[in-house]
Every structure is written in C-alpha cells, then in structure tokens.
N, C-alpha and C positions, 0 to 999 in steps of 0.2 A: 521633944517637939510635938505639938499637936497637929491635927489634920490641916488647919488653916495655915500654919507655918510651913508645912510640907508643900502644900499647893502653891504658896507664895514663892518658895524656893524654886520650884519647878518652872513657874512662870518667869521668874527672874532669870533663870538659866536660858530659857528660850529667848527672852528679850536680849540677853547678853550676846548670844550667838547671832541673832538678827542684826544688832548694832554692829558687831564685828564684821559680818559679811558685807553690810552696806558700806562700812568704812573702807574695807579692802577694795570694793568696786569703785568707790569715790576716788580713792587715791590712785588706783590703776588708770581710770579713764582720764583724769586730769594730768597725771604724769605723762601719759602716752600722748595726749593732745599737745601738751607743752613741748615735748621732746620728740615729736614724730619724725622730723627731719634727721635729728641725731640718731634716732633708732634705725632709720633706713640706712644711714651711713655706717652705723655700727654693724648691721647685718651684712652689708656689702664687703666688710673686711674679714668675714668668717671663713672665706675660701682660701686665705693665705697659708694657714697651717692648722693642724689639729688642735694644738694648744691654744692658738688664738681663737679658734672656734669655741672651745670650752670657755675661754675668757669672755667672749662676746655673749654666749648664752647665760653665763653667771651675771654679767653686768646688766644685760637687758632685763632679766628676771628680777634682779635686785631693785631696778628702777621702777618697773611696772608692778612689782609685787604679785606676780602670778605666773607660775610655771606652765599652767594650762594655756594661758594667753600666748606665752612664748612658743609653746608646742604647736598651737594652731597657726601662728604666724609662719613658723618654719615649714609646716605642711603647705601653706600657700606659696612660699618661696620655691619649694621643690616642684610644685605644680607649674609655676611660672618658668621653670628652668633656670632660675637665678642661683639655686644651690643644687649640688649633687647630693645623693643619699648619704655619702660619707661625710660631707660637710654638715648636713642637717643633723646627723647623728652626734657630732661633736658639740653642736649648739645645744641639743637636748641634754647631753651629759652635763654641760655647764649650767643649764636651767635648774637642774636638781641641786646644784651647789647654791645658786642664787636664791632659791626659795627658802633656804635655811636662815636667811637674814631676818625674816619675820619672827622666827622662833627666838633669835637673839634679842630682837627688840622687845618681845613679850617678856623674856627672862629679865631684861633690864628694868622693865616696868614693875616687876614683882619685888624689887628691892625696896627697902625703906625702914623696916623695923620700927623703932620708937620715934624716928625722925619723920619729916614729911615724905610720904611715899612718892617714889619716882612716877608711879602710875598716875597720881593726882596731878603732878607737875606737867606730865605730857598730855593728860586729858584736857588741861587748860588751853592747849592749842586749838581745840574744837571751837572754843569761844572766840579766839583771835581770828581763826579762819572764817567763822560765821560773820563776824563783824566786817571783814574784808569783802565777803560775798555780798553783804547787804548794801555796801556803799560804793564799791568799785564799779566803774563803767568800762575800764580797759580790759581787753580779753586776757592778756597775760597775767595781770594782777588778779583777775577773777579766778583763773585756773590755779594760781598760787594759793589763793584763799581756799579753794576746794581741796588742794593737797594738804594744807594745814588742818582744815576741818576734818578730813578723813583720817589723818594721823592721830589727831586728838580723840576722835571717836573710837579708834582701835582700843585705846586705853579705857574709855568709858565702857565699852563692851567687855573688856578684860576685867574691869572692876566688878561689873554685874555678875560675870561668870564666876569669878573668884569668891564673891560674897555668897552666892547660892551654894557653891561647893563646900564652903566653910560650914554652912548650915548642915549640909548632908554628912559632913565628916563627924558631926556630933552624934549621928545615929549609928549605933553599933550594928544594927540590922543591915544597913546599907554597906558598911565597911566589910561586914562578914560575907555578904553576898558577892561583892566585887572581889574579895580575896579568893573566891572559888576559881576564878579565871586565871590560872597560872600556866596553862599549856601554851607554849610559844606560838604554835600553829593557829590555835583558836584566837589568841590575842592579835596576831597578824590579820586574820580574817575579819575580826571585829573592826580593826583600824581601816582595812580596805573598804569594807561595806559602808561604814559611816562616812568615810571621805567621798565615796562615790555618790552618796545621798546628798551631802551638803555641797558637793562639787568644789571643795577647797581643802587642800592638804594643810594650808596655813591655819585654818580654823581648827582642824583636827589636832594638829601639833600643839596649838595654843591651849586647847582644852586639856590635852594630855599633860602639858606642863602645869596648868592650874590644878589639875587633880592630884598630881604628885606633890605640889607645894602644900596643898590643904590636907594631905594625908589620906585622900580617898583611895588611891592606889599606890602600889610600891613603884620605885624607880624602874625596876626591871619590867614591870607590867607596862609602864609608860613607854619604855624603849621599844617593846615589840609592837605596841599599838602604833607608834610613830613609824616603824618599818612598814606596817600595813598601809599607812596613809600614802606612802610612796607608790604603792600599787594602785590604790584607789584613785589617785590623781590622774592615772592614765586614761580613765573613762572618757574625759572630754576629748582628748586627742584621738581615741579610738572611734568615737562617734563622728568626729570631723573627718577622719581618714577613711573609714569603711564605707562612707557614702560618696567618696570622691574617686580620683584616679588611682591607677595601680601604684604609682610612686607615693601617693598620699597614704595608701594602705600600708605600704612598706615602712614609711616613716613612723606611722602609728605603732606598727609591730616592733620597730626598733626601740621605741619608747617603753613599750610593755616588757619586752625581753630584757632590756637593760635594768629596769627597776626590779623585776622578778629575780634576775640573776643576783643582784646585790643582796636582796633579802635572803635568798637561799644560802649564799656564802656565809652571811652573818649568823643565820640559824644554825648551820653546821658547826661553825666555830663555837657558838654558844652551847651547843649540845656537848661538844668535846670538853669545854671548860666546866660544865656542870658535873662531869665525872670527878673532877678534883674539888668540887664544892665551891666553885667560883662562878660568878655570873657578871654580866655587863654592869648591873647595878652596883655590885661590889667595887669593880674597877673604877667607874666614874665617880662613885661616892668617895673613894680615896683621893682621886685626882682633884676634885673640887668639893672639899668638905664643907658641910653646913650650908650649902647653896643648892638645894634640889632643882631650882629653876635653871641654874647654869649647868648642872649635871646632865639634864635631859637635852637642853638646847645644844650643848657641846657634842653630845653623842650624835644628835641629828646631823650636825655639820661634819663630824669625823666619818660617820657612816657614808654620807654622800661623796665626800672627797676620796675615801678609800675605794669605793665602788668605781668611781671614775678612773682612778689609777689602775685598777685591775682590768677594766673593760676597754679603756682607750687604745691600748696596743692591738686589741682584737677587732677594731672598728671595721676593717675591710672584710674580715671573716663574717662579721655580723651582717654586713651589707649583702654578701653572697648568700647567706642563709635566708634572709627575708626575700631576696630576689627569686630563690628557688621555691619558697613558700607561696609567693605571688608571682607566677611566671608571666612573661609577655606572650601575646599571640604572635604566631609566626607569620600568618597570612596578612600582608600589608593591605590587601584589598578586601579584607573581611569587613562586613557591615557592623558598625558599632552596636552595642547592646541596646542602647536607647538614649534619648536626649538627656543631658545632664550638664551641670556646671563643671568647668575644668579648674577654675581658680577660686571662685566664690563659694562660700558655704556658711551655714547659719551662724556658727560660733564666731564668725568674724565681725558680727555686729558688736561684740565686746571690744573690738579693737578698730574703731572707725577709720583712723588714718591709714592703716594697713588695708582695710576693706576697700577704701577708695582706689588704692593702687591696684588691687586685685580686680576691681571692676574694669579698670583700664586694660589690664591684661586680657580679661574676658572679651572685651569689645574688639581688641586687636585680633584675637583668635576668631571671633565671629566674622570679622572682615576677611580673614584668610579663608574661612569656610564659604562665605559668599562668593569670593573670587574663584575658588575651586569649582563651585557650581556653575559659574558663568563660563569658565573654560570647558567644563564637561558638557555644558549645553551646546556650546559652539561645535564641539567634536561630534555630538549626536546629530545636530542639524546638518552638518557637512557630510557625514559618513553614513548616517542612519544605522549606526552600530549601537545597540542598546546593552552591550555586555556588562557595563558597570552602572546600570540605571538604579539598582537597589542601593548602591552607595550614594548616588545622587539623591534619592528619596530620603535616605537617612540623614544626610546633611541638611536637606530642606526642613525635615522635622526638627533638627537641632536649632535651626534659625528661628523657626516658629516658637519653639520652647523658650529660647533666650529672649525673644521679643516680649513674651508674656512674663516669664519668671524673673528675668534680670531687671526689668522695669519695676516689678513688684519689690524686689530686694532694694533697689535704689531708693524707692519711696520710703521704705522702712529705715534705711540708713540716713535719709534726710531728717529724720526725727531725732537722731543722735547728736551728741555734742561735736560739732565740726567747725573749722574755721571758714571764713567767708570764701576763700579761694576754692576750697573743696566743695562748698555748696554750689558755687557757680559752675564748677566742672560737672557735678552730678546732674544739674538741670540740663546742661548741654548734652550729657551722656544719654539721657532719655531720647533725645532727638536722633542721636547717632545710631542707637539701637534700632529705631524705627526705619532710618535710612537703609541700614544694612539688611533688614528684613525685606524691604522693598526690592533690593538688589536680588535677593533670593527668589522673590515672586517673579521678577522679569526673567530670570534664568529658567524658571519653571515654564513661563510663557513660551520661551524659545524651544523647549523640549516639545511643547504642544504643537508648535509649527512643524517640527520634525514628524510628529504623529500624523498630521494632516498630509504632509508630503508622501509619507509611506502609504497612507490610505488611498491617495490619488495616483499611486505608482509613479511619483515624480521625484526629481532630485535637482539640486543646483548645478549649473554648468561649472566648468573648471574656472572660468573667469570670475564667476560669482563667489566660488569657494576661495579663490585667491584674495578677492576683496574683503571677504569675511575674516580671513586670517590676518590681513593687514590691519583691520579694525581691532581684532582681538589683541594683536601685538601692541597697538597703540593704547588700548585700555589697560593692558598689563603695565605699560610704562607709566601711565597716569596713576595706577594703583600703587606702584612702588613709591612714587613721590608723595601720594596721599598718606601712606603708612609712615613714611619718614616724618612728614609734617605732624601727624597725630601722635606718634609715639615719642618724638623728641621735641615737640613744640617748635619745629623748624619753619620759620616764616618764609625763608627762601625756597624751601621745598614746596610750600603752598603756592608760591608764585609760579614755580615750574609746572606744578600740576594744573594750574589755571591756563597756562600756555598750551599744554597738551590737550586740555578740554576743548579749546578753540580749534585745535587741529582735528579733534574727533568730530566736531560740528561740520568742518569743511569736508571731511572724508564721507560722512553720512549723506551730505548734500550731493557729493559726487556719485555715491552709490545709487541715488535716485535717478540721476541723469544716465548712468550706465544701464540701469534697469530699463529705462525708456528706449534706449538705443537697441538693447537686445530684444525687447518686445517688438520693436519696429522691424528688426531683421529676422524675426521669427525664430530666434534662438532659445526662447523660453515661452511658456504658456502664461496666461493671465493668473491661473491658480498658483503656480510656482512663484510668479512675480509678487503676488500678494504676500506670500510667506516671507519672501526676501525683504520687502519693504517693512513688514512688521518687525522682522529681526533688527534691521538698522535702527528703527525707531526705539525699540526696547534697549538696544546697546547704548544709544545716546542717553536715554534716561538713567541707565546704570552708571554711566560716567558722571551724570549730574548728582546722583545720590552719593557717590564716592567723594565728590567735591564738597558736598554739604558736610560730610564727616570731617574733612580737613579744615573747613572754615571755622569749626567750633573752637579751634585753638586760639583764635583771636579773642574769644570771650573769657578765657581763664588764664591767659599768660600774664 
C-alpha cells in the first residue's frame, strides 16, 4: 500500500466510526421517544425482584441500544426515590447483558462469504428509513423511519470500518505492531481508554469484532479489549453520578465495581488457563469454528451473563460497601454544600422523555424547598429565633439556582426531539419555576420583617401570632392540594386548592380588620402593625403563586 492508500484507509476508518456513532444515537433517540411510556412502565417493574430488575435492565438497553443511557436513567430514578440502590444495581447488571445485543447484530452483519453480504442487506434499511423520513408527516411513522435509517447506518458504518481494516491487514508492519500487545492488562487498559474516549462500548466492541474478522488482531486480543470496553463505558455514569447526590454517586460506583470485578475474575481465570497453554481464544474458537465474528460476540455475551450470575447474590453486600464509601451526613440540620440539581443532569439530554420526568421531580422538590422556607420564615417572624437561618439562606440560594439553571436546562431540552405533550409541559414548567422562586422571595421578605421587629425591639402579640399560625396552616393545606394536583394531574385537587385560596383571601382580610382593632385598643404599635400587614400581604401572594403552579396541569393534561 502506498501513502495515499494508507491515508484513505485511515479516513475511511474515522468515517466508519462516525457513521456508526450517529447511527447508534439515531436509533437510541427514536426508539426512546417511540417507547418512552413503555420504558417508564418497564422501569417501574424493576422493584419486584432481583431477577426482574436484571431483565428490565437487559430489555431496556436492548431497546435503546445504550447501556450508558440506561445507567444515567437509573441514576435519575435513584435520585427521585423511585428505585432503591439494590434495585438500581440489578438494572445496571442487566444493562450489561442488554448491550451485548449490538455485538450480536454486528456479528450477523459480517456474514456473507460469496453470497450477498448480510451487512449490505441490512444497510439497505438506511434508504428505506430515509424515504419514510422524507415523506412521512405522522410522528410515529417518522420515528419508525428514524429507527430504520439508524439501523441501516449501523451497517454502513460497519462496512466502512471493515473495508479500512481489511486494507490495514494487508500491511505486515501494522499486523506486527498490533501483535506486540499481548499482555491482558495492557489490552484491557486500551479497551477501557478507547471506550471512554468514544463514549460507547458498542462502537469499541464492534471495532474489535471487525479487527478480529479482518485478521488485524487475534481473537484473544479482541476478547481482552472487549473486557476493557466494559470498564470504559462506566465513565458516562461516573460523570453523571459524581456531580449529583450521594445515592447517584453510589449508583455510579456500583456500576464501576461491578464491571471491574467481572474483568478481574476473568483475567485471573485466563492467567490460570495460560499455565496449561489454553486461552479464551482457543476455547471460543473451538465452540464456534470458522466464525471469528461469532466467537467474539458470544464471548462478550457469556462474559456479561457469568459476571451477573457471580455478582447478583452479592448485591446487598455491594450496596453496603458503596454506602460506606459514600457515607451520609449525620446532622439533619447541616447546611447543604451548595446549590445543585437533585434529579436533572447534563447526560439526560440524551434521553429526553426521561429528562422531562426528572424536570417534574426537580420542580416538585423545588416546591417543597419553597414551602419549607415559608414555614421557617413564619417561625422566625413569630419567635425572632434565628437558630436555623443559615439553612434558610442555603435553601434560598437553591431556589435562585434552580430558577436560573433549571430554566436553562429546559430551554436546551426543548431543542431535542420531543412529543407535543412534553413540549407543552416544558413551556408551562418554565412559569412554574418562576412562581416557586417568587415564593422563596416572599419568604425572604418575611424574614426581613422579623429583622425590622428585632431592630425596633418589638414583637407580635399572642393574638397576632395565633392568626399567623392559622394562616400558615391554611397555606400548608393549600400546598398539599397543589402538590397533589401537580404531581398526579388531579383536577379535583386543583378545585380543592382554589377553594382553600379563597379561604386564604378571607383570612388575610380578617387579619387586616384585627390589626385595626388592636391598633385602636393600643395593643400594638404602628411599626409592629406595618410588619404584620406586610406579612399577610406576602402570605396571600405566596398562595397565589402556588395556585399558578397547580393551574399549569390544565395546559398539558
């Protein structure tokens, strides 16, 4: 091969990898959008048993063709409290089995010989899918076309990679260079690093299968590179987890420990076998003779299934281990480290339907935070006790952070492929975030009224405190109905919340009359009365903003 041919082969390889990655992404996003409801139902069943959790993880990953996406979804569910760590672990175990489907598809595409190649037959789906995309106006049909086009493009990318590697296999210098890498630990490291770079174990496994088929590397080399890809694929989950909650960190660690454990077990077995002059390549070569693509893809499946069988009984011990590695804070009143998301994170943009659900969870928690600060502000203004004011300030910072960053995330998500119902919800969600941030601002105002009372050496009378507590209880009742309406789409809860709001209006009007009577009787000063009236006005506005949040359900039901 001359220099031009070598450069052409390198560029063809890069093009093949690029097409393969785009195809994986295209299939994943369309499959997920088409089956988002089924996926949510599937994950809800994961809590029933460990084996069912493994099955759910395998099925979900086989559907969306991405173990990384499944892991990120699981981290979101753990954050939301939908799954326990033990349940999340079993789904992650299953995801490793599900991701082997891509390798089996690739192996199937490399059959053909003198007949028409299966890769060419499957690649034709890209044209069929593109035709559907060009002429279809129905959402479901368009997504079906996207799935078909992505499936076909997988094999277009595979053909490009296979062709370039066939050219490289003609160069003895390349084959001799690759033959140097025989150390299992080095091969695992190469597989892990390359997978971390391309962010896809499917691409790495597919490349390894193609290299084995074209004779660039031996089957045994491909086996250890594939093992390494299982470690490299943890990077996405680690990034998602390490910037999130403690349970998210633990889930990411479970993923890493599980994959590393499997690799260690198989390396140790491989080292023992090498003493007798046997290796994995020899065993799978005998099991599936004359089909190198099937030899490696079947090893990948067997490796992941056996790893799950070994680790599954140890799930509870694994959960205890990661809980010790990432311990909980014992002080419940400890001030949070800083504002951050609890459910949403960057990688969820890859899985829009799940991201929408997590935004809803984030807003519900934001509402809880706002309500906590209102209650805390009432306590401060009634008692002038500032013992937990640092926690109040931390929650206010959290509300301000979410008002800015959650809206920014929603705007980015609106650019993704979403159904019309989700788009309507997200547009309404932006208003809800703003309403809840305003609740926090009014709570902050109430604390400022407490500051003024303290400076003036004043305080509310027992009657005034009783009226404030009555209003506080009423707004708590309103909030309970608002939350039910928002989280469950319950229209009857919205009607009950509206009825409570009217009662809040009547109570605040009564508070003004009571204030005038106490002022006339000399039971309070004008300065104290001014803070009291300001409090009632702010409390009424807080009720209005909570009602605004509940009313958004009518826009997207």
